[in-house]
Wavefront OBJ file of the C-alpha trace (Angstrom):
o trace
v -0.070 -0.145 -0.023
v 1.339 3.463 -0.908
v 2.306 5.752 2.035
v 1.248 8.670 -0.155
v -2.486 8.144 0.330
v -4.604 6.881 3.169
v -7.743 5.268 2.508
v -10.199 4.330 5.171
v -12.976 1.694 5.326
v -15.596 0.562 7.732
v -14.651 -2.818 9.137
v -17.720 -4.437 10.687
v -17.038 -6.947 13.466
v -19.600 -9.281 15.016
v -19.047 -10.530 18.322
v -20.815 -13.174 20.359
v -21.091 -12.375 24.109
v -22.253 -14.413 27.186
v -24.995 -12.720 29.115
v -27.729 -10.336 28.590
v -27.932 -7.907 25.605
v -26.253 -4.432 25.689
v -25.231 -2.025 23.313
v -21.505 -2.358 22.908
v -19.106 -0.281 20.946
v -15.838 -1.726 22.189
v -14.924 -4.976 24.075
v -11.920 -6.120 26.082
v -10.814 -9.186 27.901
v -8.774 -9.527 31.170
v -8.272 -13.152 31.963
v -6.264 -14.904 34.755
v -7.343 -18.657 35.429
v -9.023 -18.919 32.119
v -6.220 -17.523 30.084
v -4.248 -20.965 29.604
v -7.637 -22.270 28.052
v -7.732 -19.648 25.592
v -4.075 -19.892 24.773
v -4.418 -23.536 24.247
v -7.030 -22.969 21.544
v -4.966 -20.162 19.926
v -1.874 -22.491 19.979
v -4.097 -25.202 18.058
v -5.357 -22.445 15.652
v -2.430 -20.219 14.886
v -2.753 -17.608 11.900
v -1.633 -18.889 8.650
v -0.433 -15.708 6.782
v 0.199 -12.006 7.662
v 0.684 -8.815 5.864
v 2.005 -5.420 6.735
v 0.866 -2.135 5.477
v 2.076 1.553 6.041
v -0.127 4.745 6.167
v 0.518 8.280 6.806
v -1.135 10.059 9.628
v -0.221 13.778 10.051
v 3.477 13.436 9.350
v 3.755 9.897 10.949
v 3.873 6.540 9.322
v 1.828 3.998 11.253
v 1.617 0.400 10.659
v -1.167 -1.973 10.287
v -0.776 -5.752 10.385
v -3.488 -8.324 9.207
v -3.300 -11.737 10.521
v -5.191 -14.373 8.483
v -6.346 -17.872 9.606
v -9.185 -20.129 10.126
v -12.282 -20.501 12.384
v -11.175 -22.973 14.999
v -14.548 -24.950 14.648
v -15.069 -24.152 11.073
v -11.938 -24.535 8.879
v -13.588 -23.560 5.836
v -14.199 -20.036 7.138
v -11.298 -17.615 6.556
v -10.733 -14.903 9.079
v -8.866 -11.788 9.581
v -7.787 -9.616 12.496
v -6.192 -6.265 12.171
v -3.815 -4.578 14.304
v -2.793 -0.913 14.170
v 0.222 0.433 15.787
v 3.059 3.163 15.823
v 5.668 0.589 14.484
v 5.817 -3.021 13.465
v 6.240 -4.519 16.983
v 3.160 -2.480 18.245
v 1.118 -3.365 15.296
v 1.838 -6.975 15.488
v 1.033 -7.059 19.349
v -2.335 -5.393 18.600
v -3.111 -7.868 15.810
v -2.124 -10.892 18.193
v -4.295 -9.469 21.096
v -7.311 -9.274 18.572
v -6.576 -13.014 17.435
v -6.575 -14.009 21.157
v -9.713 -12.089 22.026
v -11.616 -13.697 19.078
v -10.716 -17.186 20.430
v -11.809 -16.169 23.852
v -15.164 -15.226 22.514
v -15.468 -18.658 20.515
v -14.285 -20.557 23.763
v -16.674 -18.795 26.108
v -19.737 -18.635 23.826
v -19.358 -22.290 22.270
v -20.933 -24.170 25.125
v -23.955 -21.822 25.390
v -27.430 -21.918 23.827
v -28.517 -19.117 21.710
v -30.594 -17.887 24.424
v -27.499 -17.434 26.539
v -25.581 -15.414 23.948
v -26.116 -12.094 22.250
v -24.575 -10.609 19.203
v -23.185 -7.169 19.024
v -21.952 -5.338 15.888
v -18.694 -3.137 16.334
v -17.854 -0.789 13.491
v -14.312 0.593 13.090
v -12.893 3.240 10.708
v -9.826 1.439 9.725
v -6.998 2.578 7.392
v -6.424 0.778 4.411
v -8.539 -1.333 2.178
v -10.847 -4.235 3.381
v -9.445 -7.751 3.899
v -9.835 -9.922 0.811
v -11.830 -13.230 0.990
v -11.878 -13.215 4.728
v -14.366 -11.977 7.453
v -12.843 -9.362 9.868
v -13.275 -10.676 13.454
v -11.161 -8.218 15.445
v -9.585 -4.864 15.406
v -6.993 -3.760 18.008
v -4.926 -0.806 18.633
v -1.271 0.015 20.204
v -0.809 3.617 19.513
v 1.647 5.041 21.997
v 1.617 8.566 20.462
v -2.098 8.892 20.880
v -1.994 7.816 24.589
v -1.571 11.460 26.036
v -4.517 12.543 23.896
v -6.653 9.430 24.689
v -5.817 9.810 28.569
v -6.776 13.483 28.428
v -10.126 12.745 26.437
v -11.183 9.875 28.957
v -10.424 12.298 31.792
v -12.758 14.842 30.357
v -15.415 12.022 29.367
v -15.607 9.409 32.220
v -18.330 6.834 31.992
v -21.534 7.905 33.797
v -23.004 4.376 34.359
v -22.198 0.748 34.791
v -23.798 -2.568 35.054
v -22.393 -5.809 36.552
v -23.371 -9.296 35.502
v -22.264 -12.931 36.440
v -22.197 -14.946 33.381
v -21.774 -18.771 32.807
v -20.130 -20.607 30.228
v -20.049 -24.308 30.689
v -18.540 -24.857 34.039
v -16.793 -21.418 33.939
v -18.149 -18.451 35.937
v -17.225 -15.087 34.291
v -17.817 -11.397 35.123
v -19.095 -8.916 32.589
v -18.926 -5.144 33.290
v -20.670 -2.609 31.015
v -19.857 0.850 31.154
v -22.024 3.606 29.584
v -21.238 7.409 28.797
v -21.013 9.678 25.917
v -19.270 9.747 22.668
v -16.162 11.950 23.098
v -16.942 13.984 19.840
v -20.707 14.096 20.127
v -22.215 14.380 23.679
v -25.645 13.718 22.267
v -24.518 10.243 21.410
v -24.628 7.524 24.215
v -22.311 4.671 23.860
v -21.416 1.523 25.835
v -18.472 -0.558 26.303
v -17.932 -4.218 27.799
v -15.233 -5.991 29.842
v -15.098 -9.653 30.410
v -12.937 -11.417 32.791
v -12.719 -14.243 35.302
v -12.369 -11.930 38.311
v -14.704 -9.003 39.266
v -11.774 -6.388 39.530
v -10.263 -7.635 36.288
v -13.850 -7.137 34.550
v -13.974 -3.714 35.760
v -10.320 -3.130 34.565
v -11.201 -4.654 31.106
v -14.261 -2.331 30.659
v -12.222 0.731 31.655
v -9.524 -0.457 28.882
v -12.449 -1.025 26.497
v -13.530 2.640 27.136
v -10.011 3.865 26.409
v -9.825 1.758 23.354
v -13.126 3.193 22.146
v -11.693 6.709 22.529
v -8.593 5.633 20.602
v -10.490 4.380 17.552
v -12.656 7.446 17.439
v -9.889 9.884 17.965
v -7.521 7.980 15.345
v -10.313 8.190 12.749
v -11.168 11.872 13.453
v -7.623 12.832 13.238
v -6.926 11.041 10.013
v -10.168 12.175 8.185
v -10.492 15.816 9.498
v -8.910 18.525 7.344
v -5.075 19.018 8.026
l 1 2 3 4 5 6 7 8 9 10 11 12 13 14 15 16 17 18 19 20 21 22 23 24 25 26 27 28 29 30 31 32 33 34 35 36 37 38 39 40 41 42 43 44 45 46 47 48 49 50 51 52 53 54 55 56 57 58 59 60 61 62 63 64 65 66 67 68 69 70 71 72 73 74 75 76 77 78 79 80 81 82 83 84 85 86 87 88 89 90 91 92 93 94 95 96 97 98 99 100 101 102 103 104 105 106 107 108 109 110 111 112 113 114 115 116 117 118 119 120 121 122 123 124 125 126 127 128 129 130 131 132 133 134 135 136 137 138 139 140 141 142 143 144 145 146 147 148 149 150 151 152 153 154 155 156 157 158 159 160 161 162 163 164 165 166 167 168 169 170 171 172 173 174 175 176 177 178 179 180 181 182 183 184 185 186 187 188 189 190 191 192 193 194 195 196 197 198 199 200 201 202 203 204 205 206 207 208 209 210 211 212 213 214 215 216 217 218 219 220 221 222 223 224 225 226 227 228
């Protein structure tokens, strides 16, 4: 991809979540005793191929890493996750985290009946062209240069409400925390994020990270798409 022009597309990511329905615009996991279970599933289903793209953003050259692989329970389904970072290492970490989180979703919702799962659709404004012949199942960010801006935006725009749920997945008991507040660029728009973990305090931390991740995604797109 040329570094002279940055093209954005809308990546639509469908998530399956345990527990009651809620409007979710970002999601994060923070796992402790269940992490080895997810890691084992990832190890059995590593990405098959990868590619790297470079794109400009106001004098910077940011990186995008796409990882491609198969669905762990449906090998005929080709998947892609996207990681966006300040450099190749950060972009690769973001993509690996997105691959891990997708497998956590598969592991936690696989044992559940449809009435124990709900679907959420998260739309990301992503630099670069859509993944070819693959369904995008995750987008993650590791943008250190945006962290001070994001931290300041979150401090000005803290969540105004929360929900705590105990959810079950087979023999596993998990926590899900939903945080609600306002879009950082549109105070009339209400948004929610979710955090899933195997400990109460971790679920809250995951939800707070999802809130920061949502601000990162919004501010990245706004910075890139607004006039210079």
